[in-house]
mmCIF file of the N, C-alpha and C atoms, coordinates in Angstrom:
data_MODEL
# 
_entry.id   MODEL 
# 
loop_
_atom_site.group_PDB 
_atom_site.id 
_atom_site.type_symbol 
_atom_site.label_atom_id 
_atom_site.label_alt_id 
_atom_site.label_comp_id 
_atom_site.label_asym_id 
_atom_site.label_entity_id 
_atom_site.label_seq_id 
_atom_site.pdbx_PDB_ins_code 
_atom_site.Cartn_x 
_atom_site.Cartn_y 
_atom_site.Cartn_z 
_atom_site.occupancy 
_atom_site.B_iso_or_equiv 
_atom_site.pdbx_formal_charge 
_atom_site.auth_seq_id 
_atom_site.auth_comp_id 
_atom_site.auth_asym_id 
_atom_site.auth_atom_id 
_atom_site.pdbx_PDB_model_num 
ATOM 1   N N  . LEU A 1 1  ? 115.558 107.056 122.205 1.00 0.00 ? 1  LEU A N  1 
ATOM 2   C CA . LEU A 1 1  ? 116.521 107.245 121.142 1.00 0.00 ? 1  LEU A CA 1 
ATOM 3   C C  . LEU A 1 1  ? 115.892 107.952 119.937 1.00 0.00 ? 1  LEU A C  1 
ATOM 4   N N  . ALA A 1 2  ? 114.619 107.684 119.717 1.00 0.00 ? 2  ALA A N  1 
ATOM 5   C CA . ALA A 1 2  ? 113.942 108.370 118.615 1.00 0.00 ? 2  ALA A CA 1 
ATOM 6   C C  . ALA A 1 2  ? 113.905 109.875 118.869 1.00 0.00 ? 2  ALA A C  1 
ATOM 7   N N  . GLY A 1 3  ? 113.686 110.279 120.116 1.00 0.00 ? 3  GLY A N  1 
ATOM 8   C CA . GLY A 1 3  ? 113.687 111.693 120.468 1.00 0.00 ? 3  GLY A CA 1 
ATOM 9   C C  . GLY A 1 3  ? 115.048 112.330 120.257 1.00 0.00 ? 3  GLY A C  1 
ATOM 10  N N  . LEU A 1 4  ? 116.108 111.604 120.587 1.00 0.00 ? 4  LEU A N  1 
ATOM 11  C CA . LEU A 1 4  ? 117.466 112.106 120.348 1.00 0.00 ? 4  LEU A CA 1 
ATOM 12  C C  . LEU A 1 4  ? 117.727 112.260 118.854 1.00 0.00 ? 4  LEU A C  1 
ATOM 13  N N  . ALA A 1 5  ? 117.228 111.320 118.076 1.00 0.00 ? 5  ALA A N  1 
ATOM 14  C CA . ALA A 1 5  ? 117.404 111.409 116.624 1.00 0.00 ? 5  ALA A CA 1 
ATOM 15  C C  . ALA A 1 5  ? 116.714 112.660 116.076 1.00 0.00 ? 5  ALA A C  1 
ATOM 16  N N  . VAL A 1 6  ? 115.530 112.984 116.599 1.00 0.00 ? 6  VAL A N  1 
ATOM 17  C CA . VAL A 1 6  ? 114.824 114.202 116.184 1.00 0.00 ? 6  VAL A CA 1 
ATOM 18  C C  . VAL A 1 6  ? 115.644 115.426 116.564 1.00 0.00 ? 6  VAL A C  1 
ATOM 19  N N  . ALA A 1 7  ? 116.209 115.407 117.772 1.00 0.00 ? 7  ALA A N  1 
ATOM 20  C CA . ALA A 1 7  ? 117.022 116.539 118.226 1.00 0.00 ? 7  ALA A CA 1 
ATOM 21  C C  . ALA A 1 7  ? 118.235 116.757 117.328 1.00 0.00 ? 7  ALA A C  1 
ATOM 22  N N  . HIS A 1 8  ? 118.657 115.695 116.640 1.00 0.00 ? 8  HIS A N  1 
ATOM 23  C CA . HIS A 1 8  ? 119.817 115.802 115.750 1.00 0.00 ? 8  HIS A CA 1 
ATOM 24  C C  . HIS A 1 8  ? 119.438 115.868 114.283 1.00 0.00 ? 8  HIS A C  1 
ATOM 25  N N  . GLY A 1 9  ? 118.152 116.179 114.008 1.00 0.00 ? 9  GLY A N  1 
ATOM 26  C CA . GLY A 1 9  ? 117.776 116.457 112.628 1.00 0.00 ? 9  GLY A CA 1 
ATOM 27  C C  . GLY A 1 9  ? 116.855 115.481 111.929 1.00 0.00 ? 9  GLY A C  1 
ATOM 28  N N  . LEU A 1 10 ? 116.600 114.317 112.504 1.00 0.00 ? 10 LEU A N  1 
ATOM 29  C CA . LEU A 1 10 ? 115.689 113.369 111.853 1.00 0.00 ? 10 LEU A CA 1 
ATOM 30  C C  . LEU A 1 10 ? 114.267 113.942 111.916 1.00 0.00 ? 10 LEU A C  1 
ATOM 31  N N  . PRO A 1 11 ? 113.519 113.904 110.826 1.00 0.00 ? 11 PRO A N  1 
ATOM 32  C CA . PRO A 1 11 ? 112.142 114.400 110.881 1.00 0.00 ? 11 PRO A CA 1 
ATOM 33  C C  . PRO A 1 11 ? 111.315 113.639 111.918 1.00 0.00 ? 11 PRO A C  1 
ATOM 34  N N  . TRP A 1 12 ? 110.448 114.382 112.638 1.00 0.00 ? 12 TRP A N  1 
ATOM 35  C CA . TRP A 1 12 ? 109.649 113.790 113.711 1.00 0.00 ? 12 TRP A CA 1 
ATOM 36  C C  . TRP A 1 12 ? 108.846 112.596 113.205 1.00 0.00 ? 12 TRP A C  1 
ATOM 37  N N  . ALA A 1 13 ? 108.190 112.728 112.068 1.00 0.00 ? 13 ALA A N  1 
ATOM 38  C CA . ALA A 1 13 ? 107.342 111.649 111.535 1.00 0.00 ? 13 ALA A CA 1 
ATOM 39  C C  . ALA A 1 13 ? 108.154 110.385 111.261 1.00 0.00 ? 13 ALA A C  1 
ATOM 40  N N  . THR A 1 14 ? 109.373 110.534 110.795 1.00 0.00 ? 14 THR A N  1 
ATOM 41  C CA . THR A 1 14 ? 110.242 109.384 110.525 1.00 0.00 ? 14 THR A CA 1 
ATOM 42  C C  . THR A 1 14 ? 110.630 108.700 111.829 1.00 0.00 ? 14 THR A C  1 
ATOM 43  N N  . ALA A 1 15 ? 110.964 109.487 112.836 1.00 0.00 ? 15 ALA A N  1 
ATOM 44  C CA . ALA A 1 15 ? 111.339 108.928 114.142 1.00 0.00 ? 15 ALA A CA 1 
ATOM 45  C C  . ALA A 1 15 ? 110.158 108.205 114.777 1.00 0.00 ? 15 ALA A C  1 
ATOM 46  N N  . PHE A 1 16 ? 108.971 108.808 114.692 1.00 0.00 ? 16 PHE A N  1 
ATOM 47  C CA . PHE A 1 16 ? 107.790 108.189 115.288 1.00 0.00 ? 16 PHE A CA 1 
ATOM 48  C C  . PHE A 1 16 ? 107.444 106.891 114.567 1.00 0.00 ? 16 PHE A C  1 
ATOM 49  N N  . ALA A 1 17 ? 107.542 106.889 113.240 1.00 0.00 ? 17 ALA A N  1 
ATOM 50  C CA . ALA A 1 17 ? 107.289 105.659 112.478 1.00 0.00 ? 17 ALA A CA 1 
ATOM 51  C C  . ALA A 1 17 ? 108.294 104.570 112.853 1.00 0.00 ? 17 ALA A C  1 
ATOM 52  N N  . ALA A 1 18 ? 109.505 104.963 113.199 1.00 0.00 ? 18 ALA A N  1 
ATOM 53  C CA . ALA A 1 18 ? 110.547 103.996 113.565 1.00 0.00 ? 18 ALA A CA 1 
ATOM 54  C C  . ALA A 1 18 ? 110.209 103.230 114.843 1.00 0.00 ? 18 ALA A C  1 
ATOM 55  N N  . ILE A 1 19 ? 109.340 103.791 115.681 1.00 0.00 ? 19 ILE A N  1 
ATOM 56  C CA . ILE A 1 19 ? 108.969 103.092 116.915 1.00 0.00 ? 19 ILE A CA 1 
ATOM 57  C C  . ILE A 1 19 ? 107.523 102.606 116.909 1.00 0.00 ? 19 ILE A C  1 
ATOM 58  N N  . THR A 1 20 ? 106.822 102.775 115.792 1.00 0.00 ? 20 THR A N  1 
ATOM 59  C CA . THR A 1 20 ? 105.428 102.327 115.706 1.00 0.00 ? 20 THR A CA 1 
ATOM 60  C C  . THR A 1 20 ? 105.206 101.488 114.453 1.00 0.00 ? 20 THR A C  1 
ATOM 61  N N  . GLU A 1 21 ? 105.010 102.155 113.341 1.00 0.00 ? 21 GLU A N  1 
ATOM 62  C CA . GLU A 1 21 ? 104.642 101.494 112.086 1.00 0.00 ? 21 GLU A CA 1 
ATOM 63  C C  . GLU A 1 21 ? 105.738 100.578 111.540 1.00 0.00 ? 21 GLU A C  1 
ATOM 64  N N  . THR A 1 22 ? 106.974 101.026 111.563 1.00 0.00 ? 22 THR A N  1 
ATOM 65  C CA . THR A 1 22 ? 108.063 100.238 110.970 1.00 0.00 ? 22 THR A CA 1 
ATOM 66  C C  . THR A 1 22 ? 108.269 98.892  111.666 1.00 0.00 ? 22 THR A C  1 
ATOM 67  N N  . PRO A 1 23 ? 108.371 98.830  113.012 1.00 0.00 ? 23 PRO A N  1 
ATOM 68  C CA . PRO A 1 23 ? 108.509 97.514  113.655 1.00 0.00 ? 23 PRO A CA 1 
ATOM 69  C C  . PRO A 1 23 ? 107.303 96.612  113.385 1.00 0.00 ? 23 PRO A C  1 
ATOM 70  N N  . ALA A 1 24 ? 106.105 97.193  113.328 1.00 0.00 ? 24 ALA A N  1 
ATOM 71  C CA . ALA A 1 24 ? 104.922 96.378  113.029 1.00 0.00 ? 24 ALA A CA 1 
ATOM 72  C C  . ALA A 1 24 ? 105.042 95.736  111.653 1.00 0.00 ? 24 ALA A C  1 
ATOM 73  N N  . LYS A 1 25 ? 105.502 96.503  110.680 1.00 0.00 ? 25 LYS A N  1 
ATOM 74  C CA . LYS A 1 25 ? 105.690 95.959  109.328 1.00 0.00 ? 25 LYS A CA 1 
ATOM 75  C C  . LYS A 1 25 ? 106.772 94.883  109.309 1.00 0.00 ? 25 LYS A C  1 
ATOM 76  N N  . VAL A 1 26 ? 107.895 95.133  109.982 1.00 0.00 ? 26 VAL A N  1 
ATOM 77  C CA . VAL A 1 26 ? 109.013 94.183  109.999 1.00 0.00 ? 26 VAL A CA 1 
ATOM 78  C C  . VAL A 1 26 ? 108.584 92.836  110.569 1.00 0.00 ? 26 VAL A C  1 
ATOM 79  N N  . PHE A 1 27 ? 107.772 92.874  111.636 1.00 0.00 ? 27 PHE A N  1 
ATOM 80  C CA . PHE A 1 27 ? 107.358 91.639  112.292 1.00 0.00 ? 27 PHE A CA 1 
ATOM 81  C C  . PHE A 1 27 ? 106.020 91.104  111.796 1.00 0.00 ? 27 PHE A C  1 
ATOM 82  N N  . GLY A 1 28 ? 105.461 91.729  110.754 1.00 0.00 ? 28 GLY A N  1 
ATOM 83  C CA . GLY A 1 28 ? 104.229 91.239  110.161 1.00 0.00 ? 28 GLY A CA 1 
ATOM 84  C C  . GLY A 1 28 ? 103.004 91.415  111.044 1.00 0.00 ? 28 GLY A C  1 
ATOM 85  N N  . VAL A 1 29 ? 103.053 92.369  111.967 1.00 0.00 ? 29 VAL A N  1 
ATOM 86  C CA . VAL A 1 29 ? 101.927 92.631  112.849 1.00 0.00 ? 29 VAL A CA 1 
ATOM 87  C C  . VAL A 1 29 ? 100.971 93.583  112.150 1.00 0.00 ? 29 VAL A C  1 
ATOM 88  N N  . LYS A 1 30 ? 99.693  93.337  112.270 1.00 0.00 ? 30 LYS A N  1 
ATOM 89  C CA . LYS A 1 30 ? 98.696  94.166  111.605 1.00 0.00 ? 30 LYS A CA 1 
ATOM 90  C C  . LYS A 1 30 ? 98.338  95.402  112.430 1.00 0.00 ? 30 LYS A C  1 
ATOM 91  N N  . ARG A 1 31 ? 99.256  95.842  113.260 1.00 0.00 ? 31 ARG A N  1 
ATOM 92  C CA . ARG A 1 31 ? 99.047  97.031  114.078 1.00 0.00 ? 31 ARG A CA 1 
ATOM 93  C C  . ARG A 1 31 ? 100.233 97.956  113.890 1.00 0.00 ? 31 ARG A C  1 
ATOM 94  N N  . GLY A 1 32 ? 100.142 99.122  114.483 1.00 0.00 ? 32 GLY A N  1 
ATOM 95  C CA . GLY A 1 32 ? 101.218 100.086 114.338 1.00 0.00 ? 32 GLY A CA 1 
ATOM 96  C C  . GLY A 1 32 ? 100.756 101.357 113.662 1.00 0.00 ? 32 GLY A C  1 
ATOM 97  N N  . THR A 1 33 ? 99.556  101.283 113.079 1.00 0.00 ? 33 THR A N  1 
ATOM 98  C CA . THR A 1 33 ? 98.935  102.467 112.482 1.00 0.00 ? 33 THR A CA 1 
ATOM 99  C C  . THR A 1 33 ? 97.461  102.482 112.906 1.00 0.00 ? 33 THR A C  1 
ATOM 100 N N  . LEU A 1 34 ? 96.854  103.655 112.867 1.00 0.00 ? 34 LEU A N  1 
ATOM 101 C CA . LEU A 1 34 ? 95.429  103.770 113.173 1.00 0.00 ? 34 LEU A CA 1 
ATOM 102 C C  . LEU A 1 34 ? 94.640  103.747 111.881 1.00 0.00 ? 34 LEU A C  1 
ATOM 103 N N  . LYS A 1 35 ? 93.709  102.813 111.789 1.00 0.00 ? 35 LYS A N  1 
ATOM 104 C CA . LYS A 1 35 ? 92.862  102.693 110.605 1.00 0.00 ? 35 LYS A CA 1 
ATOM 105 C C  . LYS A 1 35 ? 91.437  102.389 111.035 1.00 0.00 ? 35 LYS A C  1 
ATOM 106 N N  . VAL A 1 36 ? 90.472  102.884 110.282 1.00 0.00 ? 36 VAL A N  1 
ATOM 107 C CA . VAL A 1 36 ? 89.068  102.644 110.572 1.00 0.00 ? 36 VAL A CA 1 
ATOM 108 C C  . VAL A 1 36 ? 88.789  101.144 110.558 1.00 0.00 ? 36 VAL A C  1 
ATOM 109 N N  . GLY A 1 37 ? 88.094  100.656 111.595 1.00 0.00 ? 37 GLY A N  1 
ATOM 110 C CA . GLY A 1 37 ? 87.713  99.256  111.667 1.00 0.00 ? 37 GLY A CA 1 
ATOM 111 C C  . GLY A 1 37 ? 88.780  98.338  112.225 1.00 0.00 ? 37 GLY A C  1 
ATOM 112 N N  . GLN A 1 38 ? 89.957  98.863  112.516 1.00 0.00 ? 38 GLN A N  1 
ATOM 113 C CA . GLN A 1 38 ? 91.050  98.043  113.042 1.00 0.00 ? 38 GLN A CA 1 
ATOM 114 C C  . GLN A 1 38 ? 91.131  98.227  114.552 1.00 0.00 ? 38 GLN A C  1 
ATOM 115 N N  . ALA A 1 39 ? 91.316  97.127  115.290 1.00 0.00 ? 39 ALA A N  1 
ATOM 116 C CA . ALA A 1 39 ? 91.496  97.224  116.738 1.00 0.00 ? 39 ALA A CA 1 
ATOM 117 C C  . ALA A 1 39 ? 92.738  98.064  117.013 1.00 0.00 ? 39 ALA A C  1 
ATOM 118 N N  . ALA A 1 40 ? 92.654  98.894  118.017 1.00 0.00 ? 40 ALA A N  1 
ATOM 119 C CA . ALA A 1 40 ? 93.743  99.833  118.271 1.00 0.00 ? 40 ALA A CA 1 
ATOM 120 C C  . ALA A 1 40 ? 94.527  99.493  119.523 1.00 0.00 ? 40 ALA A C  1 
ATOM 121 N N  . ASP A 1 41 ? 95.837  99.554  119.399 1.00 0.00 ? 41 ASP A N  1 
ATOM 122 C CA . ASP A 1 41 ? 96.736  99.635  120.536 1.00 0.00 ? 41 ASP A CA 1 
ATOM 123 C C  . ASP A 1 41 ? 97.192  101.085 120.516 1.00 0.00 ? 41 ASP A C  1 
ATOM 124 N N  . LEU A 1 42 ? 96.803  101.829 121.522 1.00 0.00 ? 42 LEU A N  1 
ATOM 125 C CA . LEU A 1 42 ? 96.989  103.272 121.482 1.00 0.00 ? 42 LEU A CA 1 
ATOM 126 C C  . LEU A 1 42 ? 97.396  103.789 122.853 1.00 0.00 ? 42 LEU A C  1 
ATOM 127 N N  . VAL A 1 43 ? 98.334  104.717 122.873 1.00 0.00 ? 43 VAL A N  1 
ATOM 128 C CA . VAL A 1 43 ? 98.733  105.392 124.099 1.00 0.00 ? 43 VAL A CA 1 
ATOM 129 C C  . VAL A 1 43 ? 98.492  106.887 123.911 1.00 0.00 ? 43 VAL A C  1 
ATOM 130 N N  . LEU A 1 44 ? 97.739  107.480 124.823 1.00 0.00 ? 44 LEU A N  1 
ATOM 131 C CA . LEU A 1 44 ? 97.518  108.926 124.813 1.00 0.00 ? 44 LEU A CA 1 
ATOM 132 C C  . LEU A 1 44 ? 98.496  109.539 125.806 1.00 0.00 ? 44 LEU A C  1 
ATOM 133 N N  . TRP A 1 45 ? 99.299  110.469 125.324 1.00 0.00 ? 45 TRP A N  1 
ATOM 134 C CA . TRP A 1 45 ? 100.375 111.064 126.121 1.00 0.00 ? 45 TRP A CA 1 
ATOM 135 C C  . TRP A 1 45 ? 99.993  112.456 126.603 1.00 0.00 ? 45 TRP A C  1 
ATOM 136 N N  . THR A 1 46 ? 100.692 112.921 127.647 1.00 0.00 ? 46 THR A N  1 
ATOM 137 C CA . THR A 1 46 ? 100.485 114.275 128.161 1.00 0.00 ? 46 THR A CA 1 
ATOM 138 C C  . THR A 1 46 ? 101.062 115.311 127.210 1.00 0.00 ? 46 THR A C  1 
ATOM 139 N N  . GLY A 1 47 ? 101.948 114.900 126.349 1.00 0.00 ? 47 GLY A N  1 
ATOM 140 C CA . GLY A 1 47 ? 102.584 115.794 125.379 1.00 0.00 ? 47 GLY A CA 1 
ATOM 141 C C  . GLY A 1 47 ? 103.219 114.960 124.283 1.00 0.00 ? 47 GLY A C  1 
ATOM 142 N N  . ASP A 1 48 ? 104.280 115.460 123.704 1.00 0.00 ? 48 ASP A N  1 
ATOM 143 C CA . ASP A 1 48 ? 105.000 114.769 122.635 1.00 0.00 ? 48 ASP A CA 1 
ATOM 144 C C  . ASP A 1 48 ? 105.584 113.461 123.184 1.00 0.00 ? 48 ASP A C  1 
ATOM 145 N N  . PRO A 1 49 ? 105.217 112.306 122.616 1.00 0.00 ? 49 PRO A N  1 
ATOM 146 C CA . PRO A 1 49 ? 105.720 111.039 123.135 1.00 0.00 ? 49 PRO A CA 1 
ATOM 147 C C  . PRO A 1 49 ? 107.234 110.867 122.985 1.00 0.00 ? 49 PRO A C  1 
ATOM 148 N N  . LEU A 1 50 ? 107.867 111.709 122.194 1.00 0.00 ? 50 LEU A N  1 
ATOM 149 C CA . LEU A 1 50 ? 109.317 111.622 122.044 1.00 0.00 ? 50 LEU A CA 1 
ATOM 150 C C  . LEU A 1 50 ? 110.048 112.534 123.028 1.00 0.00 ? 50 LEU A C  1 
ATOM 151 N N  . GLU A 1 51 ? 109.315 113.212 123.892 1.00 0.00 ? 51 GLU A N  1 
ATOM 152 C CA . GLU A 1 51 ? 109.894 114.076 124.917 1.00 0.00 ? 51 GLU A CA 1 
ATOM 153 C C  . GLU A 1 51 ? 109.950 113.323 126.246 1.00 0.00 ? 51 GLU A C  1 
ATOM 154 N N  . LEU A 1 52 ? 111.062 113.417 126.955 1.00 0.00 ? 52 LEU A N  1 
ATOM 155 C CA . LEU A 1 52 ? 111.204 112.726 128.233 1.00 0.00 ? 52 LEU A CA 1 
ATOM 156 C C  . LEU A 1 52 ? 110.219 113.210 129.284 1.00 0.00 ? 52 LEU A C  1 
ATOM 157 N N  . SER A 1 53 ? 109.752 114.440 129.174 1.00 0.00 ? 53 SER A N  1 
ATOM 158 C CA . SER A 1 53 ? 108.837 114.988 130.176 1.00 0.00 ? 53 SER A CA 1 
ATOM 159 C C  . SER A 1 53 ? 107.397 114.504 129.988 1.00 0.00 ? 53 SER A C  1 
ATOM 160 N N  . SER A 1 54 ? 107.090 113.866 128.876 1.00 0.00 ? 54 SER A N  1 
ATOM 161 C CA . SER A 1 54 ? 105.739 113.358 128.625 1.00 0.00 ? 54 SER A CA 1 
ATOM 162 C C  . SER A 1 54 ? 105.553 112.011 129.300 1.00 0.00 ? 54 SER A C  1 
ATOM 163 N N  . ARG A 1 55 ? 104.303 111.745 129.661 1.00 0.00 ? 55 ARG A N  1 
ATOM 164 C CA . ARG A 1 55 ? 103.981 110.443 130.261 1.00 0.00 ? 55 ARG A CA 1 
ATOM 165 C C  . ARG A 1 55 ? 102.649 109.958 129.711 1.00 0.00 ? 55 ARG A C  1 
ATOM 166 N N  . PRO A 1 56 ? 102.419 108.658 129.727 1.00 0.00 ? 56 PRO A N  1 
ATOM 167 C CA . PRO A 1 56 ? 101.140 108.130 129.252 1.00 0.00 ? 56 PRO A CA 1 
ATOM 168 C C  . PRO A 1 56 ? 100.005 108.542 130.183 1.00 0.00 ? 56 PRO A C  1 
ATOM 169 N N  . GLU A 1 57 ? 98.878  108.955 129.602 1.00 0.00 ? 57 GLU A N  1 
ATOM 170 C CA . GLU A 1 57 ? 97.684  109.264 130.388 1.00 0.00 ? 57 GLU A CA 1 
ATOM 171 C C  . GLU A 1 57 ? 96.662  108.136 130.321 1.00 0.00 ? 57 GLU A C  1 
ATOM 172 N N  . ARG A 1 58 ? 96.502  107.568 129.123 1.00 0.00 ? 58 ARG A N  1 
ATOM 173 C CA . ARG A 1 58 ? 95.559  106.468 128.925 1.00 0.00 ? 58 ARG A CA 1 
ATOM 174 C C  . ARG A 1 58 ? 96.180  105.487 127.941 1.00 0.00 ? 58 ARG A C  1 
ATOM 175 N N  . ILE A 1 59 ? 95.921  104.186 128.160 1.00 0.00 ? 59 ILE A N  1 
ATOM 176 C CA . ILE A 1 59 ? 96.453  103.133 127.297 1.00 0.00 ? 59 ILE A CA 1 
ATOM 177 C C  . ILE A 1 59 ? 95.310  102.223 126.874 1.00 0.00 ? 59 ILE A C  1 
ATOM 178 N N  . PHE A 1 60 ? 95.249  101.932 125.573 1.00 0.00 ? 60 PHE A N  1 
ATOM 179 C CA . PHE A 1 60 ? 94.245  101.033 125.023 1.00 0.00 ? 60 PHE A CA 1 
ATOM 180 C C  . PHE A 1 60 ? 94.972  99.903  124.292 1.00 0.00 ? 60 PHE A C  1 
ATOM 181 N N  . ILE A 1 61 ? 94.615  98.673  124.602 1.00 0.00 ? 61 ILE A N  1 
ATOM 182 C CA . ILE A 1 61 ? 95.168  97.507  123.905 1.00 0.00 ? 61 ILE A CA 1 
ATOM 183 C C  . ILE A 1 61 ? 94.001  96.743  123.310 1.00 0.00 ? 61 ILE A C  1 
ATOM 184 N N  . GLY A 1 62 ? 94.052  96.547  122.000 1.00 0.00 ? 62 GLY A N  1 
ATOM 185 C CA . GLY A 1 62 ? 92.948  95.893  121.302 1.00 0.00 ? 62 GLY A CA 1 
ATOM 186 C C  . GLY A 1 62 ? 91.641  96.651  121.464 1.00 0.00 ? 62 GLY A C  1 
ATOM 187 N N  . GLY A 1 63 ? 91.748  97.970  121.644 1.00 0.00 ? 63 GLY A N  1 
ATOM 188 C CA . GLY A 1 63 ? 90.566  98.802  121.797 1.00 0.00 ? 63 GLY A CA 1 
ATOM 189 C C  . GLY A 1 63 ? 90.015  98.847  123.212 1.00 0.00 ? 63 GLY A C  1 
ATOM 190 N N  . VAL A 1 64 ? 90.655  98.143  124.157 1.00 0.00 ? 64 VAL A N  1 
ATOM 191 C CA . VAL A 1 64 ? 90.184  98.093  125.545 1.00 0.00 ? 64 VAL A CA 1 
ATOM 192 C C  . VAL A 1 64 ? 91.109  98.930  126.427 1.00 0.00 ? 64 VAL A C  1 
ATOM 193 N N  . GLU A 1 65 ? 90.523  99.866  127.190 1.00 0.00 ? 65 GLU A N  1 
ATOM 194 C CA . GLU A 1 65 ? 91.336  100.718 128.058 1.00 0.00 ? 65 GLU A CA 1 
ATOM 195 C C  . GLU A 1 65 ? 91.942  99.894  129.194 1.00 0.00 ? 65 GLU A C  1 
ATOM 196 N N  . GLN A 1 66 ? 93.221  100.142 129.450 1.00 0.00 ? 66 GLN A N  1 
ATOM 197 C CA . GLN A 1 66 ? 93.964  99.428  130.486 1.00 0.00 ? 66 GLN A CA 1 
ATOM 198 C C  . GLN A 1 66 ? 94.073  100.285 131.745 1.00 0.00 ? 66 GLN A C  1 
ATOM 199 N N  . SER A 1 67 ? 94.168  99.628  132.862 1.00 0.00 ? 67 SER A N  1 
ATOM 200 C CA . SER A 1 67 ? 94.335  100.339 134.128 1.00 0.00 ? 67 SER A CA 1 
ATOM 201 C C  . SER A 1 67 ? 95.732  100.951 134.181 1.00 0.00 ? 67 SER A C  1 
ATOM 202 N N  . MET A 1 68 ? 95.809  102.154 134.720 1.00 0.00 ? 68 MET A N  1 
ATOM 203 C CA . MET A 1 68 ? 97.105  102.823 134.891 1.00 0.00 ? 68 MET A CA 1 
ATOM 204 C C  . MET A 1 68 ? 97.667  102.545 136.289 1.00 0.00 ? 68 MET A C  1 
ATOM 205 N N  . GLU A 1 69 ? 96.947  101.751 137.073 1.00 0.00 ? 69 GLU A N  1 
ATOM 206 C CA . GLU A 1 69 ? 97.410  101.436 138.425 1.00 0.00 ? 69 GLU A CA 1 
ATOM 207 C C  . GLU A 1 69 ? 98.474  100.340 138.364 1.00 0.00 ? 69 GLU A C  1 
ATOM 208 N N  . ASN A 1 70 ? 99.539  100.530 139.113 1.00 0.00 ? 70 ASN A N  1 
ATOM 209 C CA . ASN A 1 70 ? 100.595 99.528  139.194 1.00 0.00 ? 70 ASN A CA 1 
ATOM 210 C C  . ASN A 1 70 ? 101.192 99.570  140.598 1.00 0.00 ? 70 ASN A C  1 
ATOM 211 N N  . HIS A 1 71 ? 102.196 98.780  140.837 1.00 0.00 ? 71 HIS A N  1 
ATOM 212 C CA . HIS A 1 71 ? 102.808 98.714  142.162 1.00 0.00 ? 71 HIS A CA 1 
ATOM 213 C C  . HIS A 1 71 ? 103.324 100.082 142.619 1.00 0.00 ? 71 HIS A C  1 
ATOM 214 N N  . GLN A 1 72 ? 103.957 100.812 141.708 1.00 0.00 ? 72 GLN A N  1 
ATOM 215 C CA . GLN A 1 72 ? 104.497 102.122 142.063 1.00 0.00 ? 72 GLN A CA 1 
ATOM 216 C C  . GLN A 1 72 ? 103.398 103.116 142.425 1.00 0.00 ? 72 GLN A C  1 
ATOM 217 N N  . THR A 1 73 ? 102.309 103.115 141.651 1.00 0.00 ? 73 THR A N  1 
ATOM 218 C CA . THR A 1 73 ? 101.228 104.066 141.964 1.00 0.00 ? 73 THR A CA 1 
ATOM 219 C C  . THR A 1 73 ? 100.547 103.690 143.273 1.00 0.00 ? 73 THR A C  1 
ATOM 220 N N  . LYS A 1 74 ? 100.426 102.401 143.566 1.00 0.00 ? 74 LYS A N  1 
ATOM 221 C CA . LYS A 1 74 ? 99.837  101.976 144.844 1.00 0.00 ? 74 LYS A CA 1 
ATOM 222 C C  . LYS A 1 74 ? 100.714 102.437 146.010 1.00 0.00 ? 74 LYS A C  1 
ATOM 223 N N  . LEU A 1 75 ? 102.027 102.264 145.873 1.00 0.00 ? 75 LEU A N  1 
ATOM 224 C CA . LEU A 1 75 ? 102.930 102.716 146.942 1.00 0.00 ? 75 LEU A CA 1 
ATOM 225 C C  . LEU A 1 75 ? 102.864 104.236 147.094 1.00 0.00 ? 75 LEU A C  1 
ATOM 226 N N  . ARG A 1 76 ? 102.862 104.957 145.979 1.00 0.00 ? 76 ARG A N  1 
ATOM 227 C CA . ARG A 1 76 ? 102.761 106.405 146.031 1.00 0.00 ? 76 ARG A CA 1 
ATOM 228 C C  . ARG A 1 76 ? 101.514 106.838 146.785 1.00 0.00 ? 76 ARG A C  1 
ATOM 229 N N  . ASP A 1 77 ? 100.390 106.249 146.448 1.00 0.00 ? 77 ASP A N  1 
ATOM 230 C CA . ASP A 1 77 ? 99.140  106.621 147.070 1.00 0.00 ? 77 ASP A CA 1 
ATOM 231 C C  . ASP A 1 77 ? 99.103  106.212 148.549 1.00 0.00 ? 77 ASP A C  1 
ATOM 232 N N  . ARG A 1 78 ? 99.700  105.076 148.850 1.00 0.00 ? 78 ARG A N  1 
ATOM 233 C CA . ARG A 1 78 ? 99.723  104.599 150.244 1.00 0.00 ? 78 ARG A CA 1 
ATOM 234 C C  . ARG A 1 78 ? 100.510 105.541 151.157 1.00 0.00 ? 78 ARG A C  1 
ATOM 235 N N  . TYR A 1 79 ? 101.665 105.980 150.697 1.00 0.00 ? 79 TYR A N  1 
ATOM 236 C CA . TYR A 1 79 ? 102.537 106.794 151.539 1.00 0.00 ? 79 TYR A CA 1 
ATOM 237 C C  . TYR A 1 79 ? 102.332 108.293 151.348 1.00 0.00 ? 79 TYR A C  1 
ATOM 238 N N  . LYS A 1 80 ? 101.443 108.661 150.441 1.00 0.00 ? 80 LYS A N  1 
ATOM 239 C CA . LYS A 1 80 ? 101.131 110.060 150.215 1.00 0.00 ? 80 LYS A CA 1 
ATOM 240 C C  . LYS A 1 80 ? 100.324 110.639 151.385 1.00 0.00 ? 80 LYS A C  1 
ATOM 241 N N  . LYS A 1 81 ? 99.577  109.734 152.048 1.00 0.00 ? 81 LYS A N  1 
ATOM 242 C CA . LYS A 1 81 ? 98.685  110.148 153.141 1.00 0.00 ? 81 LYS A CA 1 
ATOM 243 C C  . LYS A 1 81 ? 99.451  110.591 154.348 1.00 0.00 ? 81 LYS A C  1 
# 
């Protein structure tokens, strides 16, 4: 929905903050922004995270990289052969 809002004129930075920094502030979570010395929950995308064609490449929670393997990727790899 944030991507649709951008397509209809909302500034990109405002839309991105609406799905990151703003909810963190509303719920009193000390995350949602990147700051020196703060543990990071971070997703690295193949492109613009507000574009449907983008997908996560790497995910870090609390500064620890998470596995991208899941049931779907296991099935894909199993039947790809």
